[in-house]
C-alpha positions, 0 to 999 in steps of 0.5 A: 139053155140051147146054143145056136151056131149062125154060120155067115160068109162073104155076102150074107143077107143082113135080115136073113141072120139078124131077123131070126137072131132077133127073135131068138135073142129076145129069148136070152134065157133060152138061147145062147147065139154064136157066129160062125165062119171058115176064118176068124176075120169079120165077114162082110154082108151082102149090104156092107157092114161086117160081122164079127166072128165067135167061133171058127167052123169046126170048133164044135161038132155041132149045135142045138140049133144050126142057122144058115143065112142066104144072100148074094154071097151064096152064088160063090160060096156054094163052090167053097168045099170048105164051107159046104163040108163044114156045114155037112159035118155041123148038120150031122152033129146038130139037133135042128138044122135051119136055113133062111133064103138061098142058105138052102143052096148051101145046105143042098150042095152039102148033101144035108137036104137030099131026099128031103123037103125044103124050100127057099127064095122064090126069086132064086128057086130055080137056081137053088133047086139046081144045087140039090137035085135030090131034094123035094123042093116045095114051091109054095110054102113060108117055110118047111119042116121036115123032121130036123130040117126047117127051111124058109122062104125069102128073106123075112120068112126067117123070121116067121120060121124062127118063131115057129122053132121058138114054138116048138121048143118052148111052146107057141105062147113063148113065140107069140110073147116074142113076136109081140115084144118085137111088135111083129105080125107073126105069119104062123102058117108054113103054107100061107105063102103070099109071094109064091109063084105058081110057074117058076 
């Protein structure tokens, strides 16, 4: 059983978070999901619905898998030192660190992506890249794996990424079974990015 720490903050994107968690949750025999935030108060998403918090940031030194969603709230949260410092500490203690969409901006500001390859939402690419000038940003990628760091492009790309992580941990057959059970067509090629923009 692996524990997933999914970090949430005001203005997180619903699909960034719950798309990947649905995939991992379909293998509840293998993954336990915990929602993590800077306080134990419910956190409002960018779309309005709030999520209950399971653990406060800092309650653990790390997780088997750390998941950082994006969303409109990242624009403010990149300046939240309590969050970015907490992410830096959690990333150092986690086996695999992942982000969806503009969640990469939070990891970049935390210094987690320095010297590594990463990607993010193409519509916010320039802004995210500015948060991490020492990151090797990839403009054309559905998701990017660089060692224990796995970052994905915009919103729905997090589902493809999460299936890739499931395949990495449990085998590709397990990932395909999860995709089939969700009636989801998995884009399992990280370089196949139909939303890439050549000139950003």
